[in-house]
C-alpha positions in Angstrom: 0.0 0.3 0.5 1.9 3.1 -1.5 -1.2 5.7 0.5 -3.9 5.4 2.7 -7.7 4.1 1.7 -10.8 5.0 3.4 -12.1 2.1 6.1 -15.4 1.2 4.4 -17.5 -0.7 6.9 -16.3 -4.3 7.3 -17.1 -5.1 10.5 -16.0 -4.3 14.1 -12.7 -2.1 14.5 -9.9 -1.7 17.7 -7.3 0.6 18.2 -3.7 -0.6 16.3 -0.9 -0.8 18.3 0.1 2.2 16.8 -2.7 4.0 18.0 -2.0 2.4 21.5 1.5 3.8 21.4 0.4 6.7 20.0 -1.6 7.4 23.3 1.1 6.5 25.6 3.0 10.0 24.6 -0.1 11.5 26.4 0.3 10.2 29.8 2.9 12.4 30.3 0.4 15.7 28.6 -1.9 14.8 31.1 0.1 14.8 34.0 2.2 17.7 33.0 -1.6 19.5 33.2 -2.4 18.3 36.8 0.8 19.7 38.0 0.3 22.8 36.0 -3.4 22.9 37.7 -1.8 21.9 40.8 0.4 24.9 40.9 -1.9 27.5 39.8 -5.0 27.0 41.6 -5.8 30.7 41.0 -9.3 31.7 38.6 -6.3 33.1 36.1 -4.7 29.6 36.5 -7.8 27.6 35.8 -8.6 29.1 32.5 -5.0 29.0 31.5 -5.4 24.8 32.1 -8.7 24.8 30.5 -7.0 26.3 27.4 -4.1 24.4 27.3 -6.2 20.9 27.6 -8.0 22.1 24.7 -4.8 22.5 22.5 -3.5 19.1 24.1 -6.8 17.5 23.3 -7.3 19.1 19.7 -3.7 18.2 18.9 -4.8 14.1 20.3 -8.1 14.3 18.2 -6.7 15.1 14.7 -4.6 12.4 14.5 -6.9 10.0 16.2 -9.4 11.3 13.6 -6.9 10.8 10.3 -6.2 7.4 12.0 -10.1 6.4 12.1 -10.8 7.7 9.1 -7.6 6.4 6.8 -6.2 3.0 6.7 -2.4 3.2 6.1 0.4 1.7 7.9 3.1 2.1 5.6 7.0 3.5 6.9 6.4 6.7 6.2 3.3 6.8 8.0 4.4 5.3 10.8 7.2 7.8 10.9 5.1 10.5 11.0 3.4 9.7 13.8 6.4 8.9 15.8 7.4 12.5 15.0 4.4 13.7 16.4 4.9 11.4 19.4 8.3 13.4 20.1 6.7 16.6 19.4 3.9 16.2 21.5 6.5 15.4 24.2 7.4 18.8 23.9 4.6 20.2 24.1 3.9 18.6 27.3 7.3 19.4 28.5 6.5 23.4 27.7 3.5 23.6 29.1 4.3 24.5 32.6 6.2 27.6 31.1 3.5 28.0 28.1 2.2 31.2 30.3 5.4 31.9 32.5 8.3 32.8 29.6 7.8 29.7 28.1 5.5 30.6 25.2 7.7 30.4 22.1 8.7 26.9 23.0 5.2 25.6 23.9 4.1 27.5 20.1 7.3 26.0 18.2 6.0 22.5 19.3 2.9 22.7 18.8 3.2 24.3 15.3 5.1 21.1 14.4 2.0 19.0 15.2 -0.6 21.2 13.2 2.2 21.2 10.5 2.6 17.3 10.4 -1.5 16.9 10.6 -1.6 18.9 7.0 0.8 17.3 5.7 -0.9 13.8 6.5 -4.4 15.5 5.0 -2.8 16.6 2.2 -1.4 13.2 1.3 -4.2 11.6 2.0 -6.3 14.1 -0.6 -3.8 13.1 -3.3 -4.7 9.4 -3.2 -8.5 9.1 -1.5 -10.1 10.6 -4.5 -13.7 10.7 -2.8 -12.0 12.5 0.4 -10.3 14.8 -1.5 -12.8 17.8 -0.9 -12.4 16.8 2.9 -8.8 16.8 2.6 -8.8 20.7 1.4 -10.9 22.2 3.8 -8.8 20.4 6.8 -5.4 21.7 4.7 -6.9 25.3 4.8 -8.1 25.1 7.8 -5.3 23.5 10.0 -2.7 25.9 7.8 -4.1 29.0 8.7 -4.1 27.3 12.0 -0.4 26.5 12.0 0.9 29.7 10.5 -0.8 32.0 13.2 1.3 29.3 16.0 4.3 30.3 14.1 3.8 33.6 13.7 3.2 34.0 17.7 6.7 32.6 18.2 7.7 36.0 16.9 5.0 38.1 18.7 5.6 39.5 22.2 3.5 38.4 25.2 -0.1 38.9 25.5 -0.3 39.4 22.0 0.9 35.8 21.5 -1.8 35.0 23.5 -4.3 36.2 21.5 -2.9 34.1 18.3 -3.2 31.3 20.0 -6.5 31.7 20.7 -7.3 32.8 17.5 -5.5 29.5 15.9 -7.2 27.2 18.5 -10.8 28.4 17.7 -10.2 27.6 14.0 -8.3 24.5 14.3 -11.7 23.4 16.8 -14.0 24.9 13.9 -12.5 23.5 11.0 -14.0 19.6 11.6 -17.2 20.7 12.3 -17.9 22.8 9.3 -15.7 20.6 7.4 -18.4 17.7 8.2 -21.1 20.1 7.0 -20.3 20.7 3.9 -19.4 17.1 2.5 -20.8 14.8 5.4 -22.7 13.6 2.3 -19.8 12.8 0.3 -17.9 10.2 2.5 -19.4 6.7 2.3 -20.0 5.2 5.3 -17.7 3.7 8.0 -17.2 1.7 10.7 -15.6 4.2 13.3 -13.5 3.1 16.1 -13.3 6.8 17.8 -15.6 5.7 20.7 -13.0 3.3 22.0 -9.5 6.1 21.6 -12.1 8.7 23.7 -12.2 5.7 26.0 -8.8 5.0 25.9 -7.8 8.8 26.9 -10.9 8.5 29.5 -8.4 5.6 30.7 -5.5 7.8 30.5 -7.1 10.8 32.5 -8.2 8.2 35.4 -4.9 6.7 35.3 -3.3 10.2 36.7 -5.4 10.2 39.8 -4.1 6.3 40.6 -0.7 7.7 40.1 -1.1 10.9 42.5 -2.9 8.7 44.9 0.2 6.5 44.9 2.4 9.2 44.9 0.7 11.4 47.3 0.4 8.2 49.7 4.1 7.6 49.6 5.4 10.9 50.6 3.5 10.4 54.0 4.1 9.1 57.4 1.2 6.3 56.3 -0.7 7.4 59.2 -4.3 5.9 59.1 -6.1 9.5 58.3 -4.1 9.6 55.3 -4.4 5.7 53.9 -7.9 6.1 54.5 -8.0 9.1 52.5 -6.5 7.9 49.6 -8.3 4.7 49.7 -11.8 6.4 49.1 -10.1 8.6 46.8 -9.6 5.6 44.7 -13.1 3.9 45.6 -14.3 7.3 44.1 -11.9 7.3 40.9 -13.3 3.8 40.6 -17.0 4.5 40.1 -16.3 7.3 37.8 -14.6 4.5 35.9 -17.7 2.2 36.7 -20.6 4.7 35.3 -18.5 5.9 32.3 -17.7 2.7 30.7 -21.0 1.0 31.8 -22.2 3.0 28.9 -20.2 3.8 26.1 -22.1 4.6 22.5 -19.8 2.8 19.7 -22.5 4.5 17.3 -21.8 7.7 18.1 -19.5 9.0 15.7 -21.1 7.3 13.1 -24.5 8.8 13.6 -22.6 12.1 13.1 -20.9 11.3 10.1 -24.3 9.6 8.3 -27.1 11.1 9.9 -28.4 14.9 9.5 -27.0 17.8 10.7 -28.8 17.3 14.0 -27.3 14.5 14.9 -23.6 16.0 13.6 -24.4 18.8 16.4 -25.2 15.8 18.8 -21.9 13.9 17.7 -20.0 17.2 18.1 -21.5 17.9 21.8 -20.9 13.9 23.1 -17.1 14.4 21.5 -16.8 17.9 23.0 -18.3 16.8 25.9 -15.3 14.7 26.7 -13.4 17.5 27.1 -15.3 18.4 30.6 -15.3 15.0 31.5 -11.9 15.0 31.0 -10.8 18.5 32.8 -13.1 17.2 35.9 -11.0 14.4 36.2 -7.7 16.1 35.9 -9.1 18.3 38.7 -10.3 15.7 40.9 -6.6 14.0 40.6 -5.1 17.1 41.9 -8.4 17.4 44.6 -6.7 13.8 45.9 -3.6 14.7 46.4 -4.0 17.7 48.3 -6.4 16.0 50.7 -3.9 13.2 51.4 -1.3 15.8 52.2 -3.5 17.8 54.3 -5.2 14.3 56.1 -1.2 13.7 56.5 -0.7 17.0 58.1 -3.4 16.5 60.5 -5.0 19.7 59.7 -8.6 20.7 58.2 -7.6 23.3 56.2 -5.3 22.8 53.4 -2.1 25.1 53.3 -1.3 24.3 50.2 1.4 26.7 48.2 2.7 30.0 49.5 -0.3 32.1 48.7 -3.1 30.4 50.2 -5.7 33.3 50.5 -5.6 33.2 46.8 -5.1 29.7 46.3 -8.2 27.0 45.7 -8.4 24.4 49.1 -7.8 20.9 48.5 -11.7 20.2 49.1 -12.8 22.6 46.4 -10.1 21.2 43.4 -11.5 17.8 44.8 -15.7 18.5 44.9 -15.6 20.9 41.2 -13.7 18.2 39.8 -16.0 15.1 40.7 -19.1 17.5 39.7 -17.9 18.5 36.5 -16.6 14.4 35.5 -19.9 13.5 36.8 -22.3 16.3 35.2 -20.2 15.4 31.9 -20.5 11.8 31.8 -24.4 12.5 32.8 -24.5 15.0 29.4 -22.4 12.7 27.3 -24.7 9.6 28.4 -28.1 11.0 27.6 -26.7 12.5 24.1 -26.7 8.4 23.4 -29.7 5.9 22.9 -31.1 4.8 25.0 -31.7 7.4 27.5 -30.5 7.5 31.1 -33.4 6.2 33.4 -34.9 9.2 35.3 -33.9 7.9 38.5 -30.7 7.6 37.8 -30.0 11.6 36.6 -32.0 12.2 39.7 -29.5 10.4 42.0 -26.2 11.7 39.8 -27.4 15.6 40.1 -28.4 15.0 43.8 -24.3 13.7 44.3 -23.4 16.5 41.9 -24.8 19.1 44.2 -23.6 17.7 47.0 -20.3 17.9 45.5 -19.9 21.5 45.2 -21.4 21.7 48.7 -18.0 20.1 49.6 -16.1 22.3 47.4 -17.5 25.1 49.3 -17.7 24.1 52.5 -15.3 21.0 52.8 -11.9 23.3 53.6 -13.3 23.3 57.1 -13.8 19.9 57.5 -11.2 17.1 57.7 -10.3 15.0 54.1 -11.7 11.9 55.8 -14.9 13.4 56.1 -15.5 15.3 52.9 -13.5 12.5 50.6 -15.8 9.7 52.6 -19.5 11.8 51.8 -18.6 11.6 48.1 -17.2 7.8 48.5 -20.8 7.2 49.4 -22.9 8.6 47.2 -20.6 7.4 44.5 -20.9 4.2 45.4 -24.4 4.2 46.0 -24.6 5.6 42.3 -23.0 2.6 41.5 -25.0 0.2 43.2 -28.2 1.8 41.5 -26.4 1.7 38.5 -26.0 -2.2 38.8 -29.6 -2.8 40.1 -31.2 -0.6 37.4 -29.1 -2.9 34.4 -30.4 -6.2 36.4 -33.9 -4.9 36.0 -33.2 -4.5 32.2 -32.3 -8.1 31.7 -35.1 -9.7 33.8 -37.6 -7.5 31.6 -36.0 -8.2 28.5 -35.9 -12.2 29.6 -39.6 -11.8 30.3 -40.9 -10.8 27.5 -38.5 -13.0 25.3 -40.2 -15.9 23.8 -39.5 -19.4 25.0 -38.0 -22.2 22.9 -40.3 -24.7 21.2 -39.7 -27.6 23.5 -40.7 -29.7 20.2 -37.9 -27.5 17.9 -35.2 -27.4 20.6 -35.5 -31.8 20.2 -32.8 -32.7 18.1 -34.4 -36.5 18.0 -37.9 -35.3 16.9 -37.3 -32.2 14.9 -40.3 -30.2 13.6 
């Protein structure tokens, strides 16, 4: 195979070994983003964190979508993806100083990623006639974005940041506009982007596991810190349970092949994951801070030098959990069948409790506010299990029983 070809519907698909390897690089990016949020727990810091998360996820999404659309495994393509991985590492290590003296380094590494993506789409347009118009739209939009990133390298701050915002806005809207224009020209495919979203969710959840173990290893293993870490992991496990219990593998295919409203719902489903990731990353920071506070034996978190301006660990934990759980609920509500109403109500009750904990938990021992949230999450999982069993029982009760005569191989009907 000398060039890419479109994936045509031919059964189920799964991530390739190269795709899985590519995703591993973003473990570093997620870790760096979490560290950035940990060190910038102020309103401007949170906004900067969200911008950087959107930039990292947009780059990951561009390469993931290309791999979802085109079947290609040439040495040249592998080399290009390996180069993208190296540039992703450069982006990741430059995240801490992206808004603090290292803007040019971040912009240069990120511009390199976008240039590679432009090249891949131009290559696909050359070899795949049916995708040529789509590829041209991507090449134009991503080229403009890459040019703005390159220009920002030589622009002074804060003008460079304005170029970043403009470039990212163009890159985020280009896929949606392109699909509006060419959606009826593309053949029906078997997409596996839902699996890739799930894999990225695992990467972000993994950060919570890492910081839980790391934070606990830095303590004297007193019982409040151990129990706080254990309950924090219970919450992470419950979020994994609720998310992966309802994976919509057809969300992307419906967006590609349906009406305009299906496309809007598909993009809402995709970008809703951004809030899932932001909430999970924030919750990982909250877990780390809560364990440290529990180990110190104080009720109020004193992280950082400027504690008056910094958000307390309970606030980060509560808001992070509320954001991730509400985003998971939103994403799942966009997919058939709808969530049971009792489940939605229960989730919003836990979200409300998480926000209350975020607002007032700083005056409580970490073990208390983490314990309250853990109880709420366990209740949600138990409800989910019970509802799933009830649905299975209903299906079995309405299924026709097999005929006793036809089931007998000795006496065929």
